[in-house]
N, C-alpha and C positions, 0 to 999 in steps of 0.2 A: 503492500500500499505507499502512496505515495504523502509523505509529510508534510503538512501543508506549509505554508509562510503565515504567521500570526504575527497582526500588526497590534498596536494599545491605538486606543481613539478616548479620547477625553474630550471633545469639541472645541482646542485648540486650536491655533495655526498650525503651529511645528507641530501638531498630529495628523493636521490634516497632509500635510507636505509630508509626512509617512507615511499616511493610505497611498498614497500618489507612488511614492517609490514602490511601497509592498508590492502592488495591484500592476506597477510594469516588469518586478522581478519576477513576480509570480508566472506571468503570462510567457515572460524571456525563458523561464523555466518549464513550463509547463504544468504548474503545481496548482493546486487549489489555494484560495487564501480566506483566512479565517480570520474576523474581525471583533479583536474583544474589550468592550469596556468594562473595566474595574475598578470602580473610586467608591468613597463616600463622600460622593458630591453635593448631598442635601444639608449635609454636614456642614465642610468646610469650603466651598465653593459655587453655591445657588446662584448670587448676585452677579457673579463672574462671567461662569457660563448664559445668565440669561443675555448680559451683556454682548458678548461675543456671539449670539446666534441671534441677534436682535429681535427678541421674546422679550413678554413679564415673565418673572422667575417661578411663578406657580405653573407654568408650562413649560417650563423646562422638562424633560424629565430624560433619565438616562436612553431610552429607546429613538426619541429622537437625534440623539446624536449618532446613534449608531444605524438610525437610517438615512443619517447625511451621507453618514459615509459609506455605506454601501452605494449610492446611490452615486455618489462620486466616483470611486473606483469601477463600478458596472457600466460608468458613460465614459470612463478610459478603454476599459477593451471589455464589452458587448458580451464574450461569450465567456469569461471567467467563471469559474465555477467557487463560489461565494458562500462562505456560512459569518453568521455572526451571533453573540452572545452577549447578554449583560448581566455580569455577575457583581451583587453587590456585596465586596471583599478589598483588602487592601491589594492595591495594583500591583505594589513590590512583588506580595505574594502569587498572587494569582500569574502574573508573566514569568517570573520562574520556574512555577506551575508548566506552565503552558510551555514552557521551551524543553520539558521533557519529551515533548511530543511535537516538537516542528522542525520541518529542514532548517529555518532563519525565523530569528525575532525583530522585529522592526520597531522601532521608538522614536521620537522625536525629540527635541530638548526640549522644557517646557520652563516659560516664563511671559511672563505680560511685559512688566517696563523692558527699555532699552537692557537693563545688565542684566536682567534675572535669562532674557533671552540670550545674550552670548556666553552665560555658563549652563553647565549642565546640570537639567534638575535633580532631585536627589531621587523621584523612581529610578529614572532613566540610569541612574549612577550604580542604584544599588543594583538593580539588574543584570548591568552588565557583567558587575564582578561574582555574580551568583548564576548566571543563563549555562545550559546545558546544553547548547546549540550557537553556531555561531549569529552574533547580536548586530546590526545596523543601527546604528545610532544616527539620525539623519540633518547634515547640519549644513548651512553653508546655503546659497540660492539655486545650486544645480536643479536645472527643467529633472527630476527624474532619475532615471537611468539613460537617458538620450545619448551620453556620450561627448559631452561638450569639449571636453581636451585630447581625448582616443586615450589617456593613463591611466593604470593606478597602480598608487606608489605601495609599497609594502616593507615594512620594516622587522630587520632580520637581526633576532635574538643570539645569545649566548650559544644556543646551543642549536644549528639549523638542521641537524640531520632530520630529514622524515619532518619536518616544521608542515602544522594544520596550516598556520599563517598561509606560506608560500604556496600549499596546494591549494588551498582558498582563490589566492590571486591568480593563479597562471588557470585557473578552471573560470574564473570569473572573466579574464582576459580572454578564452579563447569564447567562451560564449558572448561577448560583444565585440568580439573583432577589433579589441585595441589592445595596446602595448603595456607590460610592466615594466615598472622600475622599481628595483630591487636596491634597498639602503641601508648600510653598515656603517653606523658611526661611529668612532675610536676617539679615542685620550690615551695623550701621552702625560700623564703623572708628572710632577717637576722633578717628583725628588730621581725623579731614572736618567733627566737628561745629564751627560758628562760634561761636566769643569772644561775638559781641552778642546776647544774653540773647532779642531778636526773631527773631533770626534760628537760633535753637538748634535749633529741630525740623526746618527745613528739610532738612538733610540726610536725615535718618530717613525723613521722607515721602517723599523720593526713591527710596531703599532699597526702601520698602515698596511704592510704586507701581511701582518696578519688579520686583517679584516678584508681586505682581498682573498683570502685563501675561503675566508667563512662565507663569503656569498658566492664561491664557487662550487661548494660543498654542498651549500643550501638550491642551488640551481641545477645541480646538476643533472638532476632529470627532467629538468623542464622540457616540455614537448617542443620537437622543432617549427611546429607549426604556429607556436607566437615566438612574438618577438619582445624578446626579454632584453634589458638592461642595467648594467651596473655600476653603484655608485655608493665610492668611500669620502668623508669627510671629518675632518677632524669638529668633534661638535658635542655638544648634547643631543642625542636620539630625539627629545621629543622637539628643539628646537628644529632640526634638520626635517625630521617629518610635517610640525605644522608646517615650516617655510615651504616643503614641499606640494602642502594642499592646495596652495591656491592656484595653482595649474594641473588639478586631478580629479576625475571623476570618483575616485576612493581611494582614502586610505586605508591600509589594514594593517594587522599589529595582533600578536600573538599575547596569552596572557595562560599559564599556566596554573591548573591547582595547585594547592598548598598541602602537602601531608596532615593527615589528622586536622583539618580544615574544609569547614564549608565554605567555602570561596573560593575565587581565582586572586594568583599573586597581580593587583593592581597598584603597580606598583607610581612612582611619578612622572614616566614616560606614559603609561595610559593616562593619567590623569590630566596629563597637560594636551597630549593631542586630542581626548575626547572634549577638553573645556575647550579650544581656541582653536581645532582645526576649520579652516576654509570651506571642506565640504563634509558628505556622509564618512564615518569610520565605522571599520569594521572589528569587533575584539573574538577572536576564535579560541576557543577552548586549545591548549595542547596538554598532551600526555604529560601525566608526573615524570 
């Protein structure tokens, strides 16, 4: 059975952009689309959602939100298989649970003010750290999966062999007919720099070569029909990936499960990219 693409909807503009992305992705992959509204909106957000939807607060119901999202998705892809459900539970719990039976989980950023919209909402951040399948957080103004730049960027980590993030990026690039840019950041610790001026460059060259070798290892099984570019850079990984997101359709990063801990290792790189990327970001669970 084909697992659906699941998207969380709450009536906000960021979640509607996530619906657009999820619908396009489902059509691209030939998968069903499942829309889920899971919130205690009556308790916390009734007036705000009413303002967003242009209705009096007493008329705003979760069913209205879901119906509008279904109509939006069907308007983009009339033949798409779509299901929807309203669940009166906390969204973090529901979306993590839904990720167990999804091929992909999609959310938007959450926020109504300029600052809140720039930063990732607590729901998406919590779910990104616990999802059981790849999760796309739809950021930026990219028109869904149309391939504005024709490039997917993937960050390559310390354990490149068999990287689920690299596989996801390559598969997605093939599906869309775009290229992949694999990025490996490196740093030369100050204490490793030799005092003698003739030796000063050696530690840096060593770290750069290690980055090159890591990329080679990560991409050794990349298929010949996908255009792949390799890039190393001396900088923090989050800085390189955020900068690269400015002309990318998608940024892909991996996150490993913590031993004896319920969740993924969402370090500074993942947090930085999720909060500041100019395009959608995929968090791919990596095996421990």
